[in-house]
C-alpha positions as CSV (number, residue, x, y, z in Angstrom):
1,M,-0.1,0.3,0.5
2,G,1.8,3.1,-1.2
3,V,1.7,5.8,1.6
4,A,3.9,8.7,1.8
5,T,6.4,8.6,4.3
6,L,5.6,9.6,7.6
7,K,7.3,13.0,9.0
8,G,8.4,13.2,12.3
9,V,9.4,9.6,13.1
10,K,12.5,8.0,14.0
11,A,13.6,4.7,15.0
12,E,16.5,5.2,17.8
13,E,17.7,1.4,17.2
14,N,17.0,-1.4,15.2
15,V,13.0,-2.1,16.2
16,I,13.0,-5.0,14.3
17,D,15.6,-7.0,15.1
18,G,16.9,-5.8,18.6
19,K,16.2,-7.1,21.9
20,I,15.1,-6.0,24.8
21,S,17.1,-6.8,28.1
22,L,15.1,-8.5,30.9
23,K,15.7,-5.6,33.6
24,E,13.6,-3.3,30.6
25,K,10.7,-6.2,30.3
26,I,11.1,-6.6,34.3
27,S,10.1,-2.9,34.3
28,Y,7.7,-2.4,32.1
29,G,5.8,-5.0,33.2
30,M,6.3,-3.2,36.9
31,G,3.5,-0.7,35.5
32,D,0.4,-3.0,34.8
33,F,1.8,-4.5,38.7
34,G,1.1,-0.8,39.9
35,N,-1.7,0.0,38.2
36,G,-3.4,-2.9,39.0
37,F,-3.2,-2.1,42.7
38,M,-5.4,0.9,42.1
39,F,-8.0,-1.1,39.1
40,D,-8.5,-3.8,40.6
41,L,-9.6,-2.7,43.8
42,G,-12.4,-1.1,42.0
43,Q,-12.9,-4.2,40.3
44,L,-12.3,-6.8,43.2
45,Y,-14.2,-4.8,45.7
46,L,-15.8,-1.7,44.6
47,L,-19.3,-3.2,44.4
48,K,-19.1,-5.1,47.7
49,F,-18.7,-1.9,49.6
50,F,-21.0,-0.2,48.1
51,T,-23.6,-2.6,49.0
52,D,-21.8,-3.9,51.9
53,V,-20.6,-0.5,53.8
54,A,-21.9,2.7,52.0
55,G,-25.3,1.0,51.8
56,I,-26.1,1.7,48.5
57,P,-28.7,-0.9,46.7
58,A,-27.8,-3.1,44.6
59,I,-29.6,-1.6,41.1
60,A,-28.4,1.5,42.2
61,A,-24.6,0.5,42.3
62,A,-24.7,-1.0,39.3
63,G,-26.3,2.5,37.8
64,I,-23.0,3.7,39.6
65,F,-20.1,1.4,37.1
66,L,-22.6,1.6,34.0
67,V,-23.0,5.7,34.2
68,S,-18.9,6.1,35.6
69,K,-17.3,4.1,33.0
70,L,-19.3,4.8,30.2
71,F,-18.5,8.3,31.0
72,A,-14.4,7.5,31.1
73,A,-15.0,5.9,28.0
74,I,-16.3,8.4,26.3
75,C,-13.1,10.8,28.0
76,D,-10.5,7.8,26.5
77,P,-10.0,9.3,23.2
78,I,-10.0,12.3,23.9
79,V,-7.4,12.0,26.6
80,G,-5.4,9.7,23.8
81,S,-5.7,12.4,21.3
82,S,-4.5,15.4,23.3
83,I,-1.0,13.1,24.1
84,D,-1.1,12.5,20.4
85,Y,-1.5,16.2,19.9
86,R,1.2,17.4,22.9
87,K,4.3,19.2,21.1
88,N,7.6,19.7,22.9
89,I,8.1,16.4,24.2
90,G,11.5,15.9,26.4
91,K,13.9,13.7,27.0
92,N,11.7,11.8,28.8
93,G,9.4,10.3,26.1
94,K,6.2,11.2,25.3
95,F,4.5,8.6,27.5
96,R,6.8,8.0,30.5
97,P,6.5,11.2,32.2
98,Y,2.1,10.3,32.4
99,L,3.0,7.4,34.9
100,I,4.5,9.8,37.9
101,Y,3.0,12.5,38.1
102,G,-0.4,10.8,37.0
103,S,-0.1,7.5,38.9
104,I,0.0,9.7,42.1
105,I,-3.2,11.9,41.7
106,L,-4.9,8.5,41.0
107,A,-3.4,6.7,43.4
108,I,-5.3,9.9,46.2
109,L,-8.8,9.3,43.4
110,T,-8.3,5.9,44.5
111,V,-8.6,6.1,47.9
112,F,-11.8,8.6,47.7
113,T,-13.4,5.7,46.2
114,F,-13.7,4.1,48.9
115,I,-14.4,6.8,51.3
116,S,-18.4,6.5,52.6
117,P,-19.2,10.1,53.4
118,N,-22.0,10.0,56.5
119,L,-25.1,11.4,54.3
120,S,-28.0,9.8,53.2
121,V,-28.5,7.5,50.8
122,T,-29.0,10.0,47.8
123,G,-26.3,12.2,49.0
124,K,-24.0,9.6,49.4
125,L,-24.9,7.6,45.3
126,I,-23.5,11.8,44.5
127,Y,-20.7,11.3,45.9
128,A,-20.2,7.8,44.7
129,Y,-21.0,8.9,40.9
130,A,-19.0,12.3,41.3
131,S,-15.6,10.1,42.6
132,Y,-15.7,7.3,40.7
133,M,-16.2,9.5,37.6
134,I,-13.5,11.5,39.0
135,W,-11.4,8.5,39.3
136,G,-12.1,7.0,35.6
137,I,-10.3,10.4,33.9
138,G,-7.4,9.8,36.2
139,Y,-7.0,6.4,35.3
140,S,-7.0,7.4,31.7
141,F,-4.1,9.6,31.8
142,V,-2.2,6.8,33.4
143,N,-3.0,3.9,31.5
144,I,-3.7,4.9,27.9
145,P,0.6,6.8,28.0
146,Y,1.5,2.9,29.9
147,G,-0.4,1.0,26.8
148,S,0.5,2.9,24.2
149,L,4.6,2.9,25.4
150,G,4.5,-0.8,24.3
151,A,4.5,0.3,21.0
152,S,7.0,2.2,21.2
153,I,9.9,0.1,23.0
154,T,10.2,-2.6,19.8
155,Q,8.6,-3.4,16.7
156,N,9.8,-7.1,17.2
157,T,7.3,-10.0,16.8
158,I,8.1,-12.0,19.3
159,E,10.1,-9.2,21.8
160,R,6.5,-7.4,21.1
161,A,5.1,-11.3,22.9
162,S,7.5,-10.7,25.5
163,L,6.9,-7.9,26.9
164,S,3.2,-8.3,26.7
165,S,3.2,-11.5,28.9
166,F,5.7,-9.6,31.3
167,R,3.0,-7.2,31.3
168,Q,-0.1,-10.0,32.1
169,A,2.3,-11.0,34.6
170,G,2.8,-7.6,36.1
171,S,-1.0,-7.1,36.6
172,L,-1.6,-11.0,37.6
173,G,1.2,-10.1,40.0
174,A,-1.3,-7.1,41.4
175,L,-4.7,-8.8,41.6
176,F,-3.0,-11.8,43.4
177,V,-1.0,-9.5,46.0
178,T,-4.6,-7.4,46.4
179,S,-7.1,-10.9,46.0
180,V,-5.0,-12.1,48.7
181,I,-4.5,-9.6,51.2
182,V,-6.7,-7.1,51.0
183,M,-9.8,-8.7,52.7
184,P,-7.7,-10.5,55.5
185,L,-6.4,-6.6,56.1
186,I,-9.4,-5.2,56.9
187,V,-11.4,-7.1,58.1
188,H,-9.3,-6.5,61.1
189,F,-10.5,-3.4,61.3
190,A,-13.4,-3.0,63.9
191,N,-15.4,-0.4,61.0
192,P,-15.1,-1.4,57.5
193,S,-16.0,2.1,56.3
194,V,-12.2,3.2,58.1
195,G,-10.6,-0.4,57.0
196,F,-11.1,-0.2,53.4
197,P,-9.5,3.6,52.6
198,V,-7.0,2.5,54.9
199,V,-6.1,-0.5,53.5
200,M,-6.4,1.1,49.9
201,G,-4.6,3.7,50.7
202,I,-1.6,1.0,51.7
203,M,-2.2,-0.5,48.0
204,S,-2.3,2.2,46.5
205,V,1.5,3.8,47.7
206,I,3.1,-0.1,46.5
207,G,1.4,1.4,43.2
208,V,3.1,4.5,43.1
209,L,6.7,3.3,43.6
210,A,5.9,0.7,40.7
211,F,5.3,3.2,38.6
212,I,8.5,4.8,38.8
213,V,10.2,1.6,38.8
214,C,8.5,1.0,34.8
215,F,9.6,5.0,34.3
216,R,13.3,5.1,35.3
217,G,14.0,1.1,33.5
218,T,12.1,1.3,30.2
219,K,12.9,3.5,26.8
220,E,11.0,5.3,24.0
221,R,12.7,4.3,20.8
222,I,10.3,4.6,18.1
223,I,9.9,8.6,19.1
224,S,6.6,10.7,17.1
225,Q,8.3,14.2,17.2
226,A,5.7,15.6,15.7
227,A,1.8,16.1,16.0
228,P,-0.8,14.5,13.8
229,S,-1.7,17.1,10.6
230,E,-5.0,16.5,10.4
231,K,-6.5,18.8,13.1
232,L,-7.7,17.5,16.4
233,S,-11.8,16.5,15.7
234,V,-13.8,14.2,17.0
235,G,-14.0,13.0,13.2
236,S,-10.2,12.7,13.3
237,V,-11.2,9.8,16.0
238,V,-13.7,8.6,14.2
239,K,-11.5,8.1,11.3
240,T,-8.5,6.3,13.2
241,F,-11.2,4.1,14.5
242,V,-13.1,3.4,11.4
243,S,-10.3,2.7,8.9
244,N,-7.9,-0.2,11.4
245,K,-10.4,-3.1,11.1
246,P,-8.0,-5.1,13.1
247,L,-8.4,-2.1,15.9
248,L,-12.6,-2.8,15.6
249,V,-12.1,-6.9,16.2
250,L,-10.3,-6.4,19.0
251,V,-12.8,-3.9,20.0
252,L,-15.1,-6.0,19.4
253,M,-13.6,-9.0,21.2
254,T,-12.3,-7.0,24.2
255,V,-15.8,-6.2,25.1
256,F,-16.9,-9.8,25.5
257,T,-13.6,-10.9,27.5
258,I,-12.9,-8.1,29.6
259,S,-16.8,-8.5,30.9
260,A,-16.4,-12.0,31.7
261,Y,-13.2,-11.3,33.5
262,N,-14.8,-8.4,35.0
263,I,-18.0,-9.6,36.6
264,K,-16.0,-13.5,37.5
265,S,-13.5,-11.1,39.5
266,A,-16.6,-9.0,41.0
267,M,-18.6,-12.6,42.2
268,L,-15.9,-14.6,43.7
269,I,-16.0,-12.7,47.0
270,Y,-20.3,-13.3,46.7
271,F,-19.2,-16.9,45.8
272,A,-17.1,-17.5,48.7
273,Q,-18.9,-15.9,51.3
274,Y,-22.3,-16.6,50.4
275,N,-22.3,-20.2,48.7
276,L,-19.2,-21.9,50.6
277,G,-20.3,-20.0,53.9
278,N,-17.0,-18.2,54.4
279,V,-15.4,-14.8,52.7
280,E,-11.5,-15.5,53.7
281,L,-12.1,-18.8,52.0
282,M,-11.5,-16.2,48.6
283,A,-7.9,-15.7,50.0
284,Y,-7.0,-18.8,50.0
285,M,-8.8,-19.4,46.4
286,N,-7.3,-16.5,45.0
287,F,-3.7,-17.5,46.2
288,I,-4.1,-20.5,44.0
289,I,-6.3,-19.7,41.1
290,I,-3.6,-16.3,40.6
291,G,-1.3,-18.1,40.8
292,S,-1.7,-20.9,38.4
293,S,-2.1,-18.1,35.5
294,F,1.3,-17.2,35.4
295,I,1.4,-20.9,33.8
296,G,-0.3,-18.7,31.1
297,V,2.0,-16.2,31.0
298,L,4.8,-18.0,30.7
299,F,3.9,-20.3,28.3
300,L,3.1,-16.9,25.4
301,P,6.3,-15.8,24.1
302,K,6.8,-19.6,23.0
303,L,3.1,-20.4,22.5
304,V,3.3,-17.0,20.0
305,K,6.5,-18.0,18.7
306,R,4.5,-21.8,17.3
307,F,1.4,-21.0,17.0
308,G,1.4,-17.1,16.3
309,K,-0.7,-14.7,18.5
310,R,-4.3,-15.5,16.9
311,K,-4.6,-19.0,17.5
312,T,-2.6,-18.9,20.7
313,A,-5.5,-16.8,22.2
314,M,-8.4,-18.9,20.7
315,I,-6.4,-21.2,22.5
316,G,-7.3,-20.3,25.2
317,L,-10.3,-18.9,25.3
318,G,-11.0,-22.7,24.2
319,I,-9.6,-23.8,28.4
320,S,-11.4,-20.8,30.1
321,V,-15.0,-21.5,27.9
322,V,-14.6,-25.2,28.7
323,A,-13.4,-25.4,32.2
324,D,-15.7,-22.2,33.4
325,T,-18.6,-24.8,31.4
326,I,-18.0,-28.1,33.9
327,N,-17.6,-25.7,36.9
328,F,-20.9,-24.3,35.9
329,I,-22.6,-27.9,36.3
330,A,-20.8,-29.1,39.2
331,P,-21.4,-29.1,42.5
332,S,-20.5,-26.0,44.3
333,N,-17.2,-28.1,46.4
334,V,-14.6,-25.4,47.4
335,Y,-11.7,-27.7,46.2
336,L,-13.2,-28.8,42.8
337,F,-14.3,-25.7,41.7
338,T,-10.5,-24.1,42.5
339,I,-9.4,-26.6,40.2
340,L,-11.6,-25.8,37.8
341,A,-11.7,-22.1,38.5
342,S,-7.5,-21.8,38.3
343,I,-7.5,-23.9,34.6
344,A,-10.1,-21.8,33.2
345,F,-7.7,-18.5,34.5
346,I,-4.8,-20.0,33.1
347,G,-7.1,-20.1,29.9
348,I,-7.9,-16.2,30.2
349,S,-4.4,-15.2,31.2
350,I,-3.3,-16.1,28.0
351,P,-5.4,-13.9,25.6
352,N,-5.3,-11.3,28.1
353,G,-1.5,-11.3,27.8
354,V,-1.5,-10.7,23.8
355,T,-4.2,-8.8,23.4
356,W,-1.0,-6.2,24.0
357,A,0.5,-7.2,21.5
358,F,-2.2,-7.2,19.1
359,V,-3.1,-3.5,20.6
360,S,0.5,-2.4,19.2
361,D,0.9,-4.5,15.7
362,I,-2.7,-2.4,14.9
363,I,-0.3,1.1,15.7
364,D,1.7,-0.2,13.4
365,Y,-1.4,-1.1,10.8
366,G,-2.8,2.3,11.4
367,E,0.9,4.2,10.6
368,W,1.2,2.4,7.9
369,T,-2.3,2.7,5.9
370,S,-2.5,6.6,7.1
371,G,1.0,7.8,7.3
372,E,1.1,9.4,11.1
373,R,1.3,7.5,13.7
374,K,-1.5,8.0,16.5
375,E,-0.3,5.7,19.6
376,G,-2.0,7.5,22.3
377,T,-5.3,7.8,20.0
378,T,-5.2,4.2,19.1
379,Y,-4.7,2.8,22.6
380,S,-7.6,4.7,24.3
381,L,-9.9,3.7,21.4
382,F,-8.9,-0.4,22.3
383,N,-9.9,1.4,26.0
384,F,-13.1,2.7,25.0
385,S,-14.1,-1.4,24.3
386,R,-11.9,-1.8,27.8
387,K,-14.2,1.1,29.6
388,L,-17.5,0.1,28.0
389,A,-17.2,-4.0,29.2
390,Q,-15.8,-2.8,32.2
391,S,-19.6,-0.6,32.6
392,L,-21.4,-3.8,31.6
393,S,-20.0,-5.8,33.8
394,G,-20.1,-3.5,36.4
395,F,-23.9,-3.1,35.5
396,L,-24.7,-7.2,34.8
397,S,-23.1,-7.4,38.3
398,G,-25.3,-4.9,40.1
399,V,-28.4,-6.3,38.0
400,G,-27.5,-9.4,38.2
401,L,-27.5,-9.8,41.5
402,A,-30.1,-8.3,41.8
403,V,-32.2,-10.0,39.2
404,I,-31.4,-13.2,41.6
405,G,-32.8,-12.3,44.9
406,Y,-29.7,-10.9,46.7
407,V,-30.3,-9.6,50.1
408,P,-26.5,-8.6,51.4
409,N,-25.6,-10.1,55.1
410,V,-28.0,-13.1,55.4
411,V,-28.3,-16.4,54.7
412,Q,-29.2,-16.4,50.4
413,T,-31.5,-19.1,49.0
414,V,-31.0,-22.0,47.0
415,G,-31.8,-19.5,43.7
416,T,-30.0,-17.3,44.7
417,Q,-26.7,-19.5,44.9
418,I,-27.4,-20.9,42.0
419,G,-27.4,-17.3,39.8
420,I,-24.3,-15.8,41.9
421,K,-22.8,-19.1,40.2
422,A,-24.3,-18.4,37.2
423,L,-22.7,-15.0,37.0
424,L,-19.6,-16.6,38.1
425,C,-19.0,-18.9,35.4
426,L,-21.9,-19.5,32.8
427,Y,-21.8,-15.9,31.6
428,P,-17.7,-16.0,31.6
429,A,-18.0,-19.1,29.3
430,I,-20.7,-17.8,27.2
431,A,-19.0,-14.7,26.6
432,L,-15.5,-16.5,26.0
433,A,-17.1,-18.5,23.1
434,I,-18.6,-15.8,21.7
435,A,-14.8,-14.0,21.9
436,M,-13.4,-16.9,20.7
437,L,-15.6,-17.0,17.4
438,I,-14.6,-13.4,17.0
439,I,-11.0,-13.5,16.9
440,G,-10.7,-16.2,14.8
441,L,-13.3,-15.9,12.2
442,M,-12.8,-11.6,11.7
443,Y,-9.2,-11.2,12.5
444,K,-7.0,-10.7,9.3
445,L,-3.2,-9.3,10.5
446,T,-1.3,-12.1,11.2
447,D,2.1,-12.5,12.3
448,K,3.6,-12.6,8.8
449,K,1.1,-9.3,7.6
450,H,2.4,-7.8,10.2
451,E,6.2,-8.3,9.8
452,Q,6.0,-7.2,6.7
453,I,4.2,-4.1,7.5
454,V,7.1,-3.5,10.2
455,E,10.0,-4.0,7.0
456,E,8.1,-0.9,5.1
457,L,7.5,1.2,7.8
458,Q,11.6,0.8,8.1
459,L,12.2,2.1,5.3
460,R,9.9,4.6,5.4
461,H,11.5,6.6,8.1
462,Q,15.6,5.3,7.1
463,P,15.9,9.5,5.4
464,L,15.0,10.2,8.8
465,E,17.6,8.1,10.9
């Protein structure tokens, strides 16, 4: 496809053949480790905090997630485009400075979402909406630059898969820690209204420290010095979206994978408390379930090398679908449930990990077709699908609890327990099966095609080196 040479982009090193050091890969993974210490807290515990501590009805809590996440999703392309249209990029790069300043602000906002002011239910609702919507904006200014950073480190297919595995390892590491230690720490406080914000504050500080490691240990090699020539507008953002077919497919797939993953994460605490009869079992189950997920991450680069990214994602999705289906049908035994849930998490960790490599490839594809490199805009549009899925999963979780007759802090009926298990296992199985069909039938940007695109981009950039 003949397109004019991209202006204002240079590659500092051979980004096709160059290897990334282990230190830099670990540093990059620490970014999602830090990210998880603020993001995962909301996904795992905020619904529980709203319903059981703040006293907000489940259906109203569902509305908070739906509206706040949709608001954040709309903000994402604005944030991403503002990053792409930045001028006077300094020595620290285009994306890395956001990791420091943004993470500090995000840590503070995270604590505020877990505060329940002494107000009426209406007042608490207003506060919850405001705090979570503002948190969403802060999160965008950290997560979008971090996600875009991966595409600027290397264009090598295998190295990108390796970076993705380290990112997924960081994400799982944060999920592992926050899932295992947060509730045991909170129950030590006599008043959960105090325990939640204190513990979340500690977790958020750890998150900031991890982002500092990411900032110091990574390097941007594909540097866009010039802002896109097209004037920033809604039309330019929409054009970037609709003209990139692989991005459209990935967005569609992500709506199903993320909603499945998030509903599963949100429902586990309810399953432990009401189906198994002991909320503290969640820590032990997560220790095994999330710990097992590292198996998928460990083999991700080898799977990509052998099968390619698309088939690797399908393999992982298939494993998760089978395990979740069996888990729904099987009796609610803590040991059998934990084994099957571990297998399902191994499966979902594979497509979740390879997704970041997909995004980096899609950024290259967008540059190849348009002549302009828009990392922030492209990643923010992908992030839009994640926020949309998160809003749907939060909404469906709350609505699902209301539909099945959930009443907080009492013994649940048999029907309600079955409903909790369906939200935990059956919905994810169906959603991931749909995602597997989408990526298998519709995604056409193969690894071989991407290698050809990168080679052509390198030729375009040569006169500027």
